[in-house]
C-alpha positions as CSV (number, residue, x, y, z in Angstrom):
1,M,120.7,41.4,102.1
2,K,119.7,43.0,105.2
3,T,121.5,46.0,104.3
4,T,119.4,46.4,101.0
5,I,116.1,45.9,103.0
6,L,117.2,48.7,105.3
7,S,118.2,51.0,102.7
8,L,115.2,50.4,100.4
9,A,112.9,51.1,103.3
10,A,114.9,54.1,104.2
11,L,114.6,55.5,100.4
12,L,111.1,54.4,100.4
13,G,110.2,56.4,103.7
14,A,112.1,59.5,102.5
15,S,110.5,59.1,99.0
16,L,106.6,58.8,100.3
17,A,107.3,61.7,102.6
18,A,108.6,64.0,100.2
19,S,105.8,63.2,97.5
20,A,103.4,63.0,100.0
21,A,103.0,66.3,101.5
22,V,99.6,68.0,100.0
23,I,96.3,65.2,98.9
24,Q,93.7,66.7,97.2
25,F,90.3,66.0,98.5
26,D,86.7,66.1,96.5
27,L,83.1,66.7,97.8
28,A,80.7,63.9,97.5
29,G,77.4,62.6,98.5
30,V,74.4,60.6,98.0
31,G,73.2,62.9,95.4
32,G,76.5,63.5,93.6
33,P,79.6,65.2,93.4
34,G,80.1,68.9,94.8
35,L,78.2,70.6,97.4
36,L,74.3,69.8,96.5
37,P,71.3,70.0,98.4
38,T,70.2,66.6,97.7
39,N,73.4,65.7,99.5
40,E,71.8,66.9,102.8
41,R,70.8,64.6,105.4
42,P,68.8,63.1,106.7
43,D,66.3,64.9,104.4
44,P,67.6,66.9,101.1
45,A,67.2,70.8,101.4
46,T,64.7,72.7,99.5
47,G,66.0,75.6,97.4
48,G,69.1,75.2,95.6
49,I,69.5,72.8,92.7
50,P,72.0,70.2,91.2
51,G,75.2,71.8,90.4
52,T,74.7,74.3,93.4
53,G,78.7,74.8,94.4
54,G,81.7,72.9,94.7
55,E,85.6,73.4,94.7
56,I,87.0,77.0,93.6
57,G,90.5,78.3,92.9
58,A,93.1,76.1,95.1
59,G,90.3,73.7,95.8
60,I,90.5,71.5,99.0
61,S,93.8,70.2,100.5
62,Y,95.4,68.4,103.3
63,D,99.0,69.1,104.0
64,D,100.1,65.9,105.9
65,V,103.3,67.7,107.5
66,S,101.4,70.7,108.9
67,K,98.4,68.6,109.2
68,M,96.1,71.2,108.3
69,L,93.2,71.0,105.9
70,T,92.3,73.5,103.7
71,V,88.9,74.3,102.0
72,N,88.3,76.7,99.3
73,V,84.7,76.0,98.0
74,G,82.4,78.3,96.2
75,W,78.4,78.6,95.1
76,G,76.3,80.6,92.9
77,S,76.3,81.8,89.4
78,G,79.3,84.3,89.9
79,N,81.5,81.1,90.3
80,G,79.8,78.9,87.5
81,F,77.2,77.3,89.8
82,S,73.7,77.7,90.7
83,D,72.3,80.2,93.7
84,L,71.5,79.6,97.2
85,S,68.1,80.2,98.1
86,G,69.6,83.2,100.1
87,D,72.8,84.2,101.6
88,A,74.6,81.8,103.4
89,T,73.9,82.1,107.6
90,G,76.8,79.8,108.3
91,A,79.6,77.5,107.1
92,H,81.1,74.5,109.1
93,I,82.7,71.1,108.7
94,H,80.7,68.5,110.6
95,G,81.6,65.0,111.6
96,N,81.7,62.2,112.3
97,A,79.4,61.0,109.6
98,D,79.2,59.0,106.4
99,Q,77.3,60.3,103.5
100,T,73.8,59.0,104.5
101,Q,74.0,60.6,108.4
102,A,74.4,64.1,110.1
103,A,76.7,65.0,112.7
104,G,77.7,68.0,114.8
105,V,79.8,70.8,113.8
106,L,83.9,70.5,114.2
107,F,84.9,73.8,112.7
108,N,83.1,76.9,112.2
109,M,84.2,78.5,109.3
110,G,82.5,82.0,109.6
111,A,85.6,83.7,109.4
112,G,86.3,82.7,105.8
113,L,82.8,82.8,104.8
114,S,81.7,85.4,101.8
115,P,77.9,84.6,102.2
116,S,76.3,85.8,99.0
117,A,73.6,83.7,97.3
118,S,75.1,84.5,94.1
119,N,78.8,84.6,94.7
120,G,79.7,83.0,98.2
121,S,82.9,81.3,99.1
122,I,84.4,79.9,102.0
123,S,88.2,80.4,102.1
124,Y,89.2,78.4,105.5
125,T,92.1,76.6,106.8
126,T,91.8,74.4,110.1
127,P,94.0,74.4,112.8
128,A,96.6,71.2,112.8
129,L,94.8,67.6,113.4
130,N,95.3,65.2,115.7
131,A,96.1,61.8,114.6
132,Q,92.0,60.5,115.2
133,Q,90.8,63.6,113.3
134,E,93.2,62.8,110.4
135,A,92.1,59.3,110.4
136,D,88.3,60.6,110.2
137,L,89.0,62.9,107.3
138,F,90.5,60.1,105.5
139,D,87.6,58.0,106.2
140,G,85.1,60.3,104.2
141,L,83.8,61.0,107.7
142,W,83.9,64.9,107.7
143,Y,81.6,67.2,105.3
144,V,81.0,71.2,104.5
145,N,78.1,72.1,105.0
146,V,76.4,75.3,104.1
147,H,73.4,76.8,105.9
148,T,70.9,79.8,105.0
149,A,67.8,81.1,106.7
150,A,65.4,78.8,104.5
151,N,67.3,75.9,105.3
152,G,68.8,75.9,108.6
153,G,70.3,72.7,109.1
154,G,72.1,73.0,105.8
155,E,71.3,73.8,102.4
156,I,74.1,72.3,100.3
157,R,76.6,69.6,101.8
158,G,79.3,67.5,100.1
159,N,81.4,64.8,102.2
160,L,85.2,64.9,102.3
161,V,87.0,62.2,100.2
162,P,90.5,62.1,98.9
163,E,91.0,62.2,95.1
164,P,91.2,58.9,93.7
165,S,94.2,60.3,91.6
166,A,96.2,61.1,94.9
167,L,95.8,57.4,96.0
168,V,96.7,56.1,92.3
169,L,99.8,58.5,92.3
170,G,101.2,57.0,95.6
171,A,100.7,53.2,94.6
172,V,102.5,54.0,91.4
173,G,105.3,55.9,92.9
174,L,105.6,52.7,95.0
175,V,105.5,50.3,92.2
176,G,108.0,52.3,90.2
177,L,110.5,52.5,93.1
178,L,110.7,48.8,93.8
179,R,110.9,47.9,90.0
180,R,114.0,50.3,90.0
181,R,115.4,48.8,93.1
182,R,115.0,45.1,91.3
183,G,116.3,46.2,88.2
């Protein structure tokens, strides 16, 4: 019995490690999903309209092996969203703050910024995160913020939250593995 339990634990660990290497993230806030001026805190930004920006290309993902977060987001009519009030003057990952709070800059994404108001984007990968940073990310305490001249504190924002499907698939895999072992 003890051997069976240890074998099951080893198999479960290997299965989870192999299947959970990349976790997808969404953008959310009090104003709705995506990068929105209504997600800005403490006060909503001026300019921009709902549907201002969101994930593009590969979207937002976290590799739990390399411990790196990759952000691919865009805004403006060239990306199928609404235009900003002007070109982006900066883009950051801020934390630690829930969706109702503001916080300081954790990562400056300026090197990956294409600032156009009508066809802008960010493509950025963080350095490897430490255990506390990883916990804060998964607790939804980090957010993406894009700044413009008209909105120096940020024009569009979205908190990073793990996609529900990533959590559901992990739970389904675990249940399936346990059922196979019982059968």
